[in-house]
C-alpha positions in Angstrom: 0.0 0.0 0.0 0.9 3.7 -0.4 -0.6 5.3 2.7 1.0 8.0 4.9 -0.3 8.0 8.5 -2.5 5.0 8.6 -5.9 5.8 10.2 -8.2 3.7 12.3 -10.9 3.2 9.6 -8.3 2.0 7.1 -6.8 -0.4 9.7 -10.3 -1.9 10.4 -10.8 -2.3 6.7 -7.5 -4.2 6.4 -8.5 -6.6 9.2 -11.9 -7.3 7.6 -10.0 -8.4 4.5 -8.0 -10.9 6.7 -4.6 -9.5 6.0 -1.5 -11.2 7.6 1.0 -8.6 6.5 1.0 -5.0 5.3 3.8 -3.5 3.3 3.7 0.3 3.1 5.8 2.4 0.7 5.4 5.3 3.1 5.4 5.7 6.9 2.6 4.3 9.0 2.9 7.1 11.5 4.7 10.5 11.0 3.8 11.7 14.6 0.9 13.8 13.5 -1.6 11.8 15.6 -1.3 8.8 18.0 -0.6 5.5 16.2 -3.7 3.7 17.5 -4.2 2.1 14.1 -0.8 0.4 14.4 -1.7 -0.9 17.8 -4.9 -2.4 16.5 -3.0 -4.3 13.7 -0.2 -5.4 16.0 -2.7 -6.8 18.5 -4.2 -8.9 15.8 -0.8 -10.3 14.8 -0.4 -8.4 11.5 3.2 -8.1 10.3 4.0 -4.5 9.4 6.7 -3.2 7.1 7.1 0.5 6.2 9.2 2.6 3.8 9.3 -0.2 1.2 10.7 0.7 -2.2 7.8 2.0 -4.3 9.0 0.0 -7.3 7.4 -3.0 -5.5 4.2 -2.2 -7.4 6.0 -2.8 -10.7 7.8 -6.0 -9.5 4.8 -7.7 -7.9 1.3 -8.0 -9.4 -2.0 -8.8 -7.9 -2.4 -12.5 -7.5 1.3 -13.3 -7.3 2.4 -15.6 -4.5 5.1 -14.0 -2.4 7.0 -14.6 0.8 7.5 -12.1 3.6 10.4 -12.6 5.9 11.5 -10.0 8.4 11.6 -6.7 6.4 12.0 -8.4 3.0 9.6 -9.4 0.3 10.5 -12.4 -1.9 9.1 -13.4 -5.3 10.2 -16.5 -7.1 12.9 -16.9 -4.4 14.4 -13.5 -5.1 14.2 -10.4 -2.8 12.2 -7.8 -4.7 11.6 -5.2 -1.9 12.9 -4.4 1.6 11.6 -2.1 4.3 11.7 -1.4 8.0 9.7 -3.7 10.3 7.4 -2.0 12.7 6.9 -4.0 15.9 5.7 -3.3 19.4 8.9 -1.5 20.4 8.7 0.8 17.4 5.0 1.4 18.2 5.9 2.5 21.8 8.6 4.9 20.5 6.2 6.4 18.0 3.5 6.8 20.7 6.0 8.6 23.0 7.1 10.9 20.3 3.5 11.8 19.4 2.7 12.6 23.0 5.7 14.9 23.2 4.6 16.9 20.1 0.9 16.7 21.0 0.6 20.2 22.6 2.0 22.0 19.6 -0.2 20.1 17.1 -3.3 20.8 19.1 -2.4 24.5 19.4 -2.1 24.8 15.6 -5.3 22.9 15.2 -7.3 25.2 17.4 -5.9 28.3 15.9 -6.6 27.1 12.4 -10.2 26.2 13.4 -10.9 29.7 14.8 -9.2 31.3 11.8 -11.4 29.5 9.3 -14.6 29.7 11.3 -15.2 33.3 10.3 -14.6 32.6 6.6 -17.1 29.7 6.7 -19.7 31.5 8.7 -22.2 31.7 5.8 -22.5 27.9 6.1 -24.8 28.4 9.1 -26.0 32.0 8.7 -27.5 31.7 5.3 -26.3 32.2 1.7 -26.1 28.5 0.9 -28.4 27.2 -1.9 -30.0 23.9 -0.9 -30.7 21.4 -3.7 -34.3 20.5 -4.4 -34.9 16.9 -3.3 -37.6 14.2 -3.8 -36.9 12.9 -0.3 -39.0 14.7 2.3 -37.3 15.3 5.6 -40.0 17.4 7.2 -41.0 16.1 10.7 -39.2 12.8 10.1 -36.1 11.4 11.8 -32.9 11.2 9.8 -29.9 8.9 10.3 -26.6 10.2 8.8 -24.0 7.5 8.5 -20.3 8.5 8.2 -17.3 6.3 7.9 -15.8 7.1 11.2 -14.3 5.0 14.0 -16.7 2.2 15.1 -19.5 3.2 12.6 -20.4 -0.3 11.7 -20.8 -1.5 15.3 -22.8 1.7 16.2 -25.1 1.2 13.1 -25.9 -2.4 14.0 -26.6 -1.3 17.6 -29.5 0.8 16.5 -30.8 -1.6 13.9 -34.1 -2.1 15.9 -34.6 1.7 15.9 -34.1 1.8 12.1 -36.7 -1.0 11.5 -39.3 0.4 13.8 -39.0 4.2 13.3 -38.1 4.0 9.5 -36.1 7.2 9.4 -34.6 8.9 6.4 -31.3 7.1 5.7 -28.4 9.3 4.6 -25.0 7.8 3.7 -22.0 10.1 3.5 -19.9 8.4 0.8 -19.0 5.0 2.1 -21.7 5.3 4.7 -24.1 4.2 2.0 -22.3 0.8 1.8 -22.6 0.5 5.6 -26.3 0.8 5.3 -26.4 -1.9 2.6 -24.4 -4.2 4.8 -26.9 -3.6 7.6 -29.8 -4.6 5.3 -31.1 -1.1 4.4 -31.1 0.9 1.1 -30.0 4.5 1.5 -32.5 7.2 0.7 -29.7 9.6 0.0 -26.0 9.4 -0.6 -24.0 12.7 -0.4 -20.3 13.3 -0.8 -17.5 13.5 -3.3 -17.9 9.8 -4.3 -14.4 8.8 -3.4 -15.2 5.9 -1.1 -18.7 4.6 -2.1 -19.2 1.6 -4.3 -21.1 1.6 -7.6 -23.7 -0.8 -6.0 -24.5 1.7 -3.2 -24.9 4.5 -5.7 -27.2 2.5 -8.0 -29.4 1.5 -5.1 -29.7 4.9 -3.5 -32.9 6.7 -4.2 -31.1 10.1 -4.6 -27.5 11.1 -5.0 -26.0 14.5 -4.2 -22.5 15.5 -5.2 -20.6 17.8 -2.8 -19.3 20.8 -4.8 -16.3 22.3 -3.0 -15.8 26.1 -2.7 -12.0 25.9 -2.3 -11.1 25.4 -5.9 -11.5 21.6 -6.0 -14.7 21.9 -8.0 -17.1 18.9 -8.2 -14.8 15.8 -8.1 -17.6 13.2 -8.0 -19.4 14.5 -11.1 -17.3 12.6 -13.7 -17.8 9.2 -12.0 -21.6 9.6 -11.8 -21.9 10.6 -15.4 -19.8 7.6 -16.4 -22.2 5.4 -14.4 -25.3 7.1 -15.8 -26.6 8.0 -12.4 -28.7 11.1 -11.9 -27.4 13.5 -9.3 -27.8 16.9 -7.8 -25.1 19.3 -6.7 -24.8 20.9 -3.3 -22.0 23.5 -3.3 -20.9 24.4 0.2 -17.7 24.8 2.3 -16.8 22.2 4.9 -16.8 18.4 4.8 -19.4 16.2 3.3 -20.6 15.0 6.7 -21.1 18.7 7.7 -23.3 19.5 4.8 -25.3 16.2 5.2 -26.2 17.2 8.8 -27.0 20.8 7.6 -29.2 19.5 4.8 -31.2 17.3 7.1 -31.6 20.3 9.5 -32.6 22.9 6.9 -35.1 20.5 5.3 -37.0 20.1 8.6 -35.9 16.8 10.1 -37.4 16.3 13.5 -34.3 14.4 14.8 -30.9 13.9 13.3 -28.9 10.8 14.4 -25.2 10.9 13.5 -23.4 7.6 13.2 -19.5 7.6 12.9 -19.2 11.4 13.0 -15.8 12.9 13.4 -15.6 15.0 16.6 -12.1 14.7 18.1 -8.8 16.4 17.1 -7.3 13.0 16.4 -10.1 12.0 14.0 -9.7 15.2 12.0 -6.0 14.9 11.8 -6.5 11.3 10.6 -8.6 12.7 7.8 -5.9 15.1 6.8 -7.7 18.2 8.1 -5.9 20.9 10.1 -9.0 22.3 11.6 -12.7 21.7 12.3 -14.3 25.1 11.7 -17.2 23.9 9.5 -18.0 21.0 11.9 -17.9 23.4 14.9 -20.2 25.8 13.2 -22.7 23.2 11.9 -23.0 21.6 15.3 -23.7 24.9 16.9 -26.6 25.2 14.5 -28.1 21.7 14.5 -27.3 20.9 18.1 -30.9 21.1 19.4 -31.9 18.2 17.0 -28.7 16.3 16.8 -28.1 13.0 18.6 -24.5 11.8 18.3 -24.7 7.9 18.4 -20.9 7.5 18.3 -19.9 4.7 20.7 -23.5 3.6 21.4 -22.4 0.0 20.6 -20.1 0.2 23.7 -22.7 1.8 25.9 -25.0 -1.2 26.1 -25.1 -4.7 24.7 -28.6 -6.2 24.6 -29.0 -9.5 26.5 -32.7 -9.7 25.7 -32.5 -12.8 23.6 -30.5 -14.8 26.2 -33.0 -13.8 28.9 -36.1 -14.5 26.9 -35.1 -17.9 25.6 -35.6 -19.8 28.9 -38.9 -17.9 29.3 -40.1 -19.0 25.9 -39.2 -22.6 26.7 -40.9 -22.5 30.0 -44.0 -21.0 28.4 -44.1 -23.9 25.9 -43.8 -26.6 28.6 -46.5 -25.1 30.8 -49.4 -26.7 29.0 -47.7 -30.1 29.2 -47.1 -29.7 32.9 -50.7 -28.6 33.4 -51.9 -31.7 31.4 -49.7 -34.0 33.5 -51.1 -32.6 36.8 -54.8 -32.6 36.0 -55.3 -35.3 33.4 -56.5 -38.7 35.0 -55.0 -40.6 32.1 -51.6 -39.1 32.5 -51.8 -39.6 36.3 -52.7 -43.3 35.8 -49.8 -43.8 33.3 -47.5 -42.1 35.8 -48.6 -44.4 38.6 -48.1 -47.5 36.4 -44.6 -46.3 35.7 -43.8 -45.9 39.4 -45.3 -49.3 40.2 -43.2 -51.0 37.5 -40.1 -49.2 38.7 -40.6 -50.3 42.3 -41.1 -54.1 41.5 -38.7 -54.3 38.6 -36.3 -57.3 39.1 
């Protein structure tokens, strides 16, 4: 892989693929944020090698059978790449270095947030043109799913709520795939289309492309036109998850439930952002209707099924027990059984 500063979501995705080793042509951790993703992989026994020669992509193709030994990669018995092994000792060193530089990084982050907050003020004070949608949010609950830490577990934790309440389901990029995995089709997918699958886009009832105001234009437009999917454009500053929350609020959602939202300094640094001005402003505006369900899967684990199973079994046996107690025929058979047991040779 070619991934500077491996984040938690990427590490979880690697584990779901069942990887045994990860070779990175860049550094797993530059000290910008704590190396929690490395800790997760190391705990699962994944062999990590960083700063591998980038020519490895030309020397080894997908499907080739290779051997990894120490910091070397072998193909057909020959070493084709070499890097630096990252183990628990290296992880501890990286963690200590990150803690030492933490104060300066957080100071820069806060200053950048306050600096950009004034520039992005129209995001919450008006001046943003909302797209016209078929989906009606008015007086309905809306669930916005973002690919943040623990988003899959939190989404599954509220599955009963989704079935019973039937809220509007909004996927922010790859959040649309998370809804499909949970058994639900998204009503709306919004984002720059960089991490959502074609299947999720085709099954979503509506698609909105995030048009950026910082010169990046509308990056998801070309892909949707190539796929032949109808879409609408929402041009606004900030992140895609910010404008998804803002859209649900402005269109009259009674309650907005955020799954996997990014809220901490570490999470924003993992996403490559040096501030959180838009998120700060949006949450100030939508806060009275927003329920952040981040971590809800760790808050409570239902034991209802285990508790109810003995009750169901007992309820099923109750008619048989009643029949045994009050039926003369059953009583007579029981007495014969006792008599035979007493006088058996």
